[in-house]
MIDOSE-1310 file (N, C-alpha, C; in nm, 2 decimals, decimal comma, always signed):
residues 214
mkcs	-5,17/+6,92/-10,71/-5,21/+6,78/-10,68/-5,27/+6,79/-10,54; -5,39/+6,72/-10,52/-5,45/+6,72/-10,39/-5,44/+6,58/-10,32; -5,45/+6,58/-10,19/-5,44/+6,45/-10,12/-5,56/+6,36/-10,14; -5,55/+6,23/-10,12/-5,66/+6,14/-10,14/-5,76/+6,16/-10,02
kvec	-5,89/+6,13/-10,05/-5,99/+6,14/-9,95/-6,09/+6,04/-9,97; -6,18/+6,01/-9,87/-6,29/+5,92/-9,88/-6,42/+6,00/-9,87; -6,51/+5,99/-9,96/-6,63/+6,06/-9,96/-6,75/+5,96/-9,95; -6,85/+6,00/-9,86/-6,97/+5,91/-9,85/-7,08/+5,98/-9,91
tskg	-7,16/+5,92/-9,99/-7,28/+5,97/-10,05/-7,40/+5,90/-9,99; -7,52/+5,94/-10,02/-7,64/+5,88/-9,97/-7,66/+5,74/-10,04; -7,59/+5,71/-10,15/-7,61/+5,59/-10,22/-7,50/+5,49/-10,20; -7,39/+5,53/-10,15/-7,28/+5,44/-10,13/-7,15/+5,51/-10,09
lvvv	-7,04/+5,44/-10,09/-6,91/+5,49/-10,06/-6,83/+5,52/-10,18; -6,78/+5,64/-10,19/-6,70/+5,68/-10,31/-6,56/+5,71/-10,26; -6,46/+5,64/-10,32/-6,32/+5,67/-10,29/-6,26/+5,76/-10,40; -6,22/+5,88/-10,36/-6,16/+5,97/-10,46/-6,01/+5,97/-10,43
gfks	-5,93/+5,93/-10,53/-5,79/+5,92/-10,51/-5,71/+6,05/-10,54; -5,59/+6,04/-10,57/-5,51/+6,16/-10,61/-5,56/+6,22/-10,74; -5,58/+6,35/-10,74/-5,64/+6,40/-10,86/-5,57/+6,54/-10,89; -5,57/+6,58/-11,01/-5,52/+6,71/-11,05/-5,64/+6,80/-11,07
nete	-5,60/+6,93/-11,09/-5,71/+7,03/-11,11/-5,79/+7,00/-11,24; -5,72/+6,95/-11,34/-5,79/+6,93/-11,47/-5,90/+6,82/-11,46; -5,88/+6,72/-11,37/-5,98/+6,61/-11,36/-6,07/+6,62/-11,24; -6,06/+6,73/-11,16/-6,14/+6,74/-11,04/-6,28/+6,74/-11,07
hfqe	-6,33/+6,83/-11,16/-6,47/+6,85/-11,18/-6,53/+6,72/-11,24; -6,45/+6,66/-11,33/-6,50/+6,54/-11,40/-6,52/+6,43/-11,30; -6,43/+6,41/-11,21/-6,44/+6,30/-11,12/-6,55/+6,32/-11,02; -6,57/+6,45/-10,97/-6,68/+6,48/-10,88/-6,82/+6,45/-10,95
hqah	-6,82/+6,49/-11,08/-6,94/+6,47/-11,16/-6,97/+6,31/-11,17; -6,87/+6,24/-11,20/-6,88/+6,09/-11,22/-6,92/+6,03/-11,08; -6,87/+6,09/-10,97/-6,89/+6,03/-10,84/-7,04/+6,04/-10,81; -7,10/+6,16/-10,85/-7,24/+6,18/-10,82/-7,34/+6,11/-10,91
qlpi	-7,29/+6,10/-11,04/-7,38/+6,04/-11,14/-7,38/+5,89/-11,13; -7,26/+5,84/-11,10/-7,24/+5,69/-11,11/-7,19/+5,64/-10,97; -7,27/+5,64/-10,87/-7,22/+5,60/-10,74/-7,18/+5,45/-10,74; -7,07/+5,43/-10,66/-7,01/+5,30/-10,66/-7,07/+5,22/-10,55
ktss	-7,11/+5,10/-10,58/-7,17/+5,01/-10,47/-7,06/+4,97/-10,38; -7,09/+4,98/-10,25/-6,99/+4,94/-10,15/-6,97/+4,79/-10,16; -6,84/+4,75/-10,17/-6,80/+4,61/-10,17/-6,69/+4,59/-10,08; -6,65/+4,46/-10,06/-6,54/+4,43/-9,96/-6,41/+4,48/-10,01
stlq	-6,38/+4,48/-10,14/-6,26/+4,53/-10,19/-6,25/+4,68/-10,17; -6,36/+4,75/-10,19/-6,37/+4,89/-10,17/-6,34/+4,93/-10,02; -6,40/+4,85/-9,94/-6,38/+4,88/-9,79/-6,24/+4,86/-9,75; -6,18/+4,75/-9,81/-6,04/+4,72/-9,78/-5,95/+4,83/-9,82
asrr	-5,98/+4,88/-9,94/-5,90/+4,99/-10,00/-5,91/+5,11/-9,91; -6,04/+5,14/-9,87/-6,06/+5,26/-9,79/-5,99/+5,25/-9,65; -5,99/+5,13/-9,60/-5,93/+5,11/-9,46/-5,78/+5,12/-9,48; -5,72/+5,07/-9,59/-5,58/+5,09/-9,61/-5,54/+5,24/-9,62
vflg	-5,62/+5,31/-9,69/-5,59/+5,46/-9,70/-5,60/+5,52/-9,56; -5,70/+5,49/-9,49/-5,72/+5,55/-9,35/-5,61/+5,51/-9,26; -5,57/+5,38/-9,26/-5,46/+5,34/-9,17/-5,33/+5,40/-9,22; -5,31/+5,42/-9,35/-5,18/+5,48/-9,39/-5,17/+5,63/-9,34
laai	-5,28/+5,70/-9,35/-5,29/+5,84/-9,31/-5,27/+5,85/-9,16; -5,33/+5,75/-9,09/-5,32/+5,75/-8,94/-5,17/+5,72/-8,90; -5,11/+5,63/-8,97/-4,97/+5,59/-8,94/-4,88/+5,72/-8,96; -4,90/+5,79/-9,07/-4,82/+5,91/-9,09/-4,84/+6,01/-8,98
gvsl	-4,97/+6,02/-8,93/-5,00/+6,12/-8,83/-4,93/+6,08/-8,69; -4,93/+5,95/-8,66/-4,86/+5,90/-8,54/-4,72/+5,92/-8,55; -4,66/+5,90/-8,67/-4,51/+5,91/-8,69/-4,47/+6,06/-8,67; -4,55/+6,15/-8,73/-4,52/+6,29/-8,71/-4,53/+6,33/-8,57
qsgi	-4,64/+6,29/-8,50/-4,66/+6,32/-8,36/-4,55/+6,27/-8,27; -4,50/+6,15/-8,30/-4,39/+6,09/-8,22/-4,26/+6,17/-8,24; -4,24/+6,21/-8,37/-4,12/+6,29/-8,39/-4,12/+6,42/-8,32; -4,24/+6,49/-8,32/-4,25/+6,61/-8,25/-4,23/+6,60/-8,10
eksl	-4,29/+6,49/-8,04/-4,27/+6,47/-7,90/-4,13/+6,44/-7,86; -4,06/+6,36/-7,95/-3,92/+6,33/-7,92/-3,84/+6,45/-7,93; -3,86/+6,54/-8,02/-3,78/+6,66/-8,03/-3,80/+6,75/-7,91; -3,93/+6,76/-7,86/-3,95/+6,84/-7,75/-3,89/+6,78/-7,62
aedn	-3,89/+6,64/-7,61/-3,83/+6,57/-7,50/-3,68/+6,60/-7,50; -3,62/+6,59/-7,62/-3,47/+6,62/-7,63/-3,44/+6,76/-7,58; -3,52/+6,85/-7,61/-3,50/+6,99/-7,57/-3,52/+7,01/-7,42; -3,61/+6,94/-7,36/-3,63/+6,97/-7,22/-3,56/+6,87/-7,13
gywl	-3,47/+6,79/-7,18/-3,38/+6,71/-7,10/-3,44/+6,58/-7,04; -3,56/+6,54/-7,08/-3,62/+6,42/-7,03/-3,57/+6,29/-7,10; -3,51/+6,30/-7,22/-3,46/+6,19/-7,29/-3,31/+6,19/-7,30; -3,25/+6,07/-7,30/-3,11/+6,05/-7,32/-3,09/+6,01/-7,47
tgpl	-3,02/+6,08/-7,55/-3,00/+6,05/-7,69/-2,88/+5,95/-7,71; -2,80/+5,93/-7,61/-2,69/+5,84/-7,62/-2,70/+5,73/-7,52; -2,59/+5,65/-7,51/-2,59/+5,54/-7,41/-2,60/+5,59/-7,27; -2,64/+5,51/-7,17/-2,65/+5,54/-7,03/-2,51/+5,58/-6,98
pipp	-2,50/+5,69/-6,91/-2,37/+5,73/-6,85/-2,32/+5,62/-6,75; -2,19/+5,60/-6,76/-2,13/+5,50/-6,67/-2,08/+5,57/-6,54; -2,13/+5,53/-6,42/-2,09/+5,60/-6,30/-1,94/+5,60/-6,28; -1,88/+5,71/-6,24/-1,73/+5,70/-6,21/-1,70/+5,62/-6,09
vlnk	-1,59/+5,55/-6,09/-1,54/+5,47/-5,98/-1,42/+5,55/-5,92; -1,43/+5,58/-5,79/-1,34/+5,66/-5,72/-1,23/+5,57/-5,65; -1,26/+5,45/-5,63/-1,16/+5,36/-5,55/-1,10/+5,26/-5,64; -0,99/+5,20/-5,59/-0,91/+5,11/-5,67/-0,97/+4,97/-5,66
iane	-1,08/+4,95/-5,73/-1,14/+4,81/-5,73/-1,15/+4,76/-5,87; -1,08/+4,83/-5,97/-1,08/+4,77/-6,10/-0,96/+4,68/-6,11; -0,96/+4,60/-6,22/-0,85/+4,51/-6,25/-0,73/+4,60/-6,28; -0,61/+4,58/-6,21/-0,50/+4,67/-6,23/-0,44/+4,65/-6,38
etgt	-0,45/+4,54/-6,43/-0,40/+4,51/-6,57/-0,49/+4,57/-6,68; -0,62/+4,56/-6,66/-0,71/+4,61/-6,77/-0,77/+4,74/-6,74; -0,77/+4,78/-6,61/-0,83/+4,91/-6,58/-0,98/+4,90/-6,57; -1,04/+4,79/-6,58/-1,18/+4,76/-6,57/-1,21/+4,63/-6,51
rsfl	-1,33/+4,58/-6,53/-1,36/+4,44/-6,49/-1,44/+4,37/-6,61; -1,40/+4,25/-6,64/-1,45/+4,18/-6,76/-1,60/+4,16/-6,75; -1,65/+4,15/-6,63/-1,79/+4,11/-6,61/-1,89/+4,23/-6,62; -1,83/+4,36/-6,62/-1,91/+4,47/-6,61/-2,01/+4,48/-6,73
kkgi	-2,14/+4,50/-6,70/-2,24/+4,50/-6,80/-2,27/+4,64/-6,83; -2,27/+4,67/-6,96/-2,29/+4,81/-7,01/-2,45/+4,83/-7,02; -2,48/+4,96/-7,02/-2,62/+4,99/-7,04/-2,72/+4,96/-6,93; -2,67/+4,95/-6,81/-2,76/+4,93/-6,69/-2,75/+5,06/-6,61
hvpd	-2,87/+5,08/-6,54/-2,88/+5,20/-6,45/-2,87/+5,15/-6,31; -2,77/+5,21/-6,23/-2,76/+5,17/-6,09/-2,80/+5,30/-6,01; -2,92/+5,30/-5,96/-2,97/+5,41/-5,88/-2,89/+5,45/-5,77; -2,86/+5,57/-5,74/-2,79/+5,62/-5,63/-2,88/+5,62/-5,50
igpk	-2,86/+5,53/-5,41/-2,94/+5,52/-5,30/-2,86/+5,55/-5,17; -2,75/+5,61/-5,18/-2,67/+5,64/-5,07/-2,59/+5,53/-5,01; -2,49/+5,56/-4,92/-2,40/+5,45/-4,87/-2,48/+5,34/-4,79; -2,58/+5,38/-4,71/-2,65/+5,28/-4,64/-2,74/+5,19/-4,73
gsay	-2,80/+5,25/-4,83/-2,87/+5,18/-4,93/-2,78/+5,09/-5,01; -2,66/+5,14/-5,05/-2,57/+5,06/-5,12/-2,52/+4,94/-5,04; -2,50/+4,96/-4,91/-2,45/+4,85/-4,82/-2,56/+4,74/-4,82; -2,68/+4,78/-4,81/-2,80/+4,69/-4,80/-2,81/+4,61/-4,93
rlrk	-2,79/+4,68/-5,05/-2,80/+4,62/-5,18/-2,69/+4,53/-5,20; -2,57/+4,56/-5,15/-2,45/+4,47/-5,15/-2,48/+4,34/-5,09; -2,54/+4,34/-4,96/-2,57/+4,22/-4,89/-2,68/+4,14/-4,97; -2,78/+4,21/-5,02/-2,89/+4,14/-5,09/-2,83/+4,07/-5,22
nafd	-2,75/+4,14/-5,30/-2,70/+4,08/-5,42/-2,60/+3,97/-5,39; -2,53/+3,98/-5,28/-2,43/+3,87/-5,24/-2,51/+3,75/-5,21; -2,63/+3,77/-5,13/-2,71/+3,65/-5,10/-2,77/+3,59/-5,23; -2,81/+3,68/-5,32/-2,88/+3,63/-5,45/-2,77/+3,54/-5,53
ltal	-2,65/+3,58/-5,53/-2,55/+3,51/-5,60/-2,52/+3,37/-5,54; -2,55/+3,35/-5,41/-2,52/+3,22/-5,35/-2,62/+3,12/-5,41; -2,72/+3,16/-5,48/-2,82/+3,07/-5,53/-2,78/+3,01/-5,67; -2,67/+3,07/-5,72/-2,62/+3,01/-5,85/-2,58/+2,87/-5,84
gdml	-2,54/+2,82/-5,72/-2,49/+2,69/-5,71/-2,60/+2,58/-5,75; -2,73/+2,62/-5,73/-2,84/+2,53/-5,77/-2,85/+2,51/-5,92; -2,79/+2,60/-6,00/-2,80/+2,59/-6,14/-2,68/+2,52/-6,21; -2,58/+2,51/-6,13/-2,45/+2,44/-6,19/-2,48/+2,30/-6,23
gqdv	-2,43/+2,26/-6,34/-2,46/+2,12/-6,39/-2,58/+2,11/-6,48; -2,65/+2,22/-6,49/-2,77/+2,22/-6,58/-2,73/+2,30/-6,70; -2,80/+2,28/-6,81/-2,77/+2,34/-6,94/-2,83/+2,48/-6,94; -2,78/+2,57/-6,85/-2,83/+2,71/-6,84/-2,71/+2,80/-6,84
whyi	-2,61/+2,78/-6,91/-2,49/+2,86/-6,90/-2,51/+3,00/-6,93; -2,59/+3,03/-7,04/-2,62/+3,17/-7,08/-2,69/+3,24/-6,96; -2,78/+3,18/-6,90/-2,86/+3,25/-6,79/-2,76/+3,27/-6,67; -2,68/+3,17/-6,64/-2,59/+3,19/-6,53/-2,49/+3,31/-6,55
rkyl	-2,44/+3,32/-6,67/-2,34/+3,43/-6,70/-2,42/+3,56/-6,70; -2,54/+3,56/-6,75/-2,61/+3,69/-6,76/-2,65/+3,74/-6,62; -2,69/+3,65/-6,53/-2,73/+3,68/-6,40/-2,60/+3,72/-6,32; -2,49/+3,65/-6,34/-2,37/+3,68/-6,27/-2,32/+3,82/-6,30
rlks	-2,32/+3,85/-6,43/-2,27/+3,98/-6,48/-2,36/+4,10/-6,42; -2,49/+4,08/-6,42/-2,58/+4,18/-6,38/-2,56/+4,21/-6,23; -2,56/+4,11/-6,14/-2,55/+4,13/-6,00/-2,41/+4,18/-5,97; -2,31/+4,13/-6,03/-2,17/+4,17/-6,00/-2,14/+4,31/-6,04
simy	-2,21/+4,36/-6,15/-2,19/+4,50/-6,20/-2,25/+4,59/-6,10; -2,37/+4,56/-6,05/-2,43/+4,65/-5,95/-2,34/+4,65/-5,82; -2,29/+4,53/-5,78/-2,21/+4,53/-5,66/-2,08/+4,60/-5,68; -2,03/+4,61/-5,80/-1,91/+4,68/-5,82/-1,93/+4,83/-5,79
ydfd	-2,04/+4,89/-5,83/-2,06/+5,03/-5,81/-2,10/+5,06/-5,66; -2,17/+4,96/-5,61/-2,22/+4,97/-5,46/-2,09/+4,97/-5,37; -2,00/+4,88/-5,40/-1,88/+4,87/-5,33/-1,80/+5,01/-5,33; -1,80/+5,07/-5,44/-1,73/+5,20/-5,46/-1,80/+5,30/-5,37
tvis	-1,93/+5,30/-5,37/-2,00/+5,40/-5,28/-1,98/+5,37/-5,13; -1,98/+5,24/-5,09/-1,96/+5,21/-4,95/-1,82/+5,24/-4,91; -1,72/+5,22/-5,00/-1,58/+5,24/-4,96/-1,56/+5,40/-4,95; -1,62/+5,47/-5,04/-1,60/+5,62/-5,04/-1,65/+5,68/-4,91
aapv	-1,76/+5,62/-4,86/-1,83/+5,68/-4,74/-1,77/+5,62/-4,61; -1,69/+5,52/-4,61/-1,64/+5,44/-4,50/-1,54/+5,53/-4,42; -1,53/+5,51/-4,29/-1,42/+5,57/-4,21/-1,28/+5,53/-4,27; -1,18/+5,61/-4,25/-1,05/+5,59/-4,30/-0,99/+5,46/-4,27
ndke	-1,01/+5,41/-4,15/-0,96/+5,28/-4,11/-1,03/+5,16/-4,18; -1,15/+5,18/-4,23/-1,22/+5,07/-4,29/-1,21/+5,07/-4,44; -1,15/+5,17/-4,50/-1,14/+5,18/-4,65/-1,05/+5,07/-4,71; -0,93/+5,05/-4,64/-0,84/+4,95/-4,70/-0,90/+4,80/-4,69
pltk	-0,96/+4,76/-4,57/-1,01/+4,63/-4,56/-1,13/+4,61/-4,66; -1,21/+4,71/-4,68/-1,32/+4,70/-4,77/-1,27/+4,69/-4,92; -1,16/+4,76/-4,95/-1,11/+4,76/-5,08/-1,05/+4,62/-5,11; -0,98/+4,56/-5,01/-0,92/+4,43/-5,03/-1,03/+4,33/-5,05
lanr	-1,14/+4,34/-4,97/-1,25/+4,25/-4,98/-1,31/+4,26/-5,12; -1,33/+4,38/-5,17/-1,39/+4,40/-5,30/-1,30/+4,34/-5,41; -1,18/+4,36/-5,40/-1,09/+4,31/-5,51/-1,08/+4,15/-5,50; -1,08/+4,09/-5,38/-1,09/+3,95/-5,38/-1,21/+3,89/-5,44
lfdn	-1,32/+3,96/-5,41/-1,45/+3,91/-5,47/-1,45/+3,93/-5,62; -1,41/+4,04/-5,67/-1,42/+4,06/-5,81/-1,31/+3,99/-5,89; -1,20/+3,96/-5,83/-1,10/+3,87/-5,89/-1,16/+3,73/-5,91; -1,23/+3,69/-5,82/-1,29/+3,55/-5,82/-1,41/+3,55/-5,92
vekl	-1,48/+3,66/-5,92/-1,59/+3,67/-6,02/-1,55/+3,67/-6,16; -1,43/+3,73/-6,19/-1,38/+3,73/-6,32/-1,34/+3,59/-6,36; -1,28/+3,51/-6,27/-1,24/+3,38/-6,30/-1,36/+3,29/-6,32; -1,47/+3,31/-6,24/-1,59/+3,24/-6,25/-1,66/+3,27/-6,38
eaav	-1,66/+3,39/-6,42/-1,73/+3,43/-6,55/-1,66/+3,36/-6,66; -1,53/+3,36/-6,66/-1,45/+3,30/-6,77/-1,47/+3,15/-6,78; -1,49/+3,08/-6,66/-1,52/+2,94/-6,66/-1,66/+2,91/-6,72; -1,75/+3,00/-6,68/-1,89/+2,99/-6,73/-1,90/+3,01/-6,88
klhd	-1,82/+3,11/-6,92/-1,82/+3,14/-7,07/-1,77/+3,02/-7,15; -1,68/+2,94/-7,09/-1,62/+2,82/-7,16/-1,70/+2,70/-7,14; -1,81/+2,71/-7,05/-1,89/+2,59/-7,02/-1,80/+2,48/-6,95; -1,71/+2,53/-6,88/-1,62/+2,43/-6,81/-1,67/+2,41/-6,66
lpet	-1,74/+2,30/-6,65/-1,81/+2,27/-6,53/-1,72/+2,25/-6,41; -1,61/+2,17/-6,42/-1,52/+2,15/-6,30/-1,46/+2,28/-6,26; -1,41/+2,36/-6,35/-1,35/+2,49/-6,32/-1,46/+2,59/-6,26; -1,58/+2,58/-6,32/-1,69/+2,66/-6,26/-1,72/+2,63/-6,12
escy	-1,73/+2,50/-6,09/-1,76/+2,46/-5,95/-1,65/+2,50/-5,86; -1,53/+2,49/-5,90/-1,42/+2,53/-5,82/-1,41/+2,68/-5,79; -1,43/+2,76/-5,89/-1,43/+2,91/-5,87/-1,56/+2,95/-5,79; -1,67/+2,88/-5,81/-1,79/+2,92/-5,74/-1,77/+2,89/-5,59
qett	-1,71/+2,78/-5,55/-1,68/+2,75/-5,41/-1,60/+2,86/-5,35; -1,50/+2,91/-5,41/-1,41/+3,02/-5,36/-1,49/+3,15/-5,35; -1,57/+3,17/-5,46/-1,65/+3,30/-5,46/-1,76/+3,30/-5,35; -1,81/+3,18/-5,32/-1,92/+3,17/-5,22/-1,87/+3,21/-5,08
silq	-1,75/+3,17/-5,05/-1,69/+3,20/-4,92/-1,67/+3,36/-4,91; -1,64/+3,42/-5,02/-1,62/+3,57/-5,01/-1,75/+3,64/-5,00; -1,85/+3,58/-5,07/-1,99/+3,64/-5,06/-2,04/+3,63/-4,92; -2,01/+3,53/-4,85/-2,05/+3,53/-4,71/-1,99/+3,65/-4,63
evmn	-1,87/+3,68/-4,66/-1,81/+3,80/-4,59/-1,88/+3,93/-4,63; -1,91/+3,94/-4,76/-1,98/+4,06/-4,80/-2,12/+4,07/-4,74; -2,19/+3,96/-4,71/-2,31/+3,96/-4,65/-2,31/+4,01/-4,50; -2,19/+4,01/-4,45/-2,17/+4,06/-4,31/-2,13/+4,21/-4,30
ia	-2,13/+4,28/-4,41/-2,10/+4,42/-4,41/-2,21/+4,49/-4,34; -2,17/+4,58/-4,25/-2,27/+4,66/-4,17/-2,33/+4,77/-4,26
């Protein structure tokens, strides 16, 4: 059995489909003796054949490139690795934080970079107050989780690099912030506006302290 192909003659376009050895000579003879007049249906059929073959080629090429990428280490075949946390800033009861967003990449920019990013994200979260009372609960929770997750890992980096005398105060500050963020996220999830506003006021005062981190 041979693959399908499209042949062009001086008199028109001839589409030769799948054929066996027994019918090959007969079809070639018919194609030359009785040329098919080009029509819209013929062109459509020809284009479908061409696009189908092209799609197969692209699929095969993609598979080859992916295999090569897996071999040379440029692709991750599983979920993004979760950075290890070295300091006690997780919830003691659960061992984690409810707001942590999975599948995000937190670039390692060093202690100074993490301190700057902490201040920046703390400032960004103070803008959530403008959205309270509006019907944007999903957006508030998504934004809160994203910013807080990055701050969680940045706090760990800053605490690890801090002088011994600064580690405990920073750890307490991080835990106060994240305890409030968990309460705030729970209120947002329930669409409880009074509780959300109350938790947000408490969280905002802690965010001001975070913005003063050197």
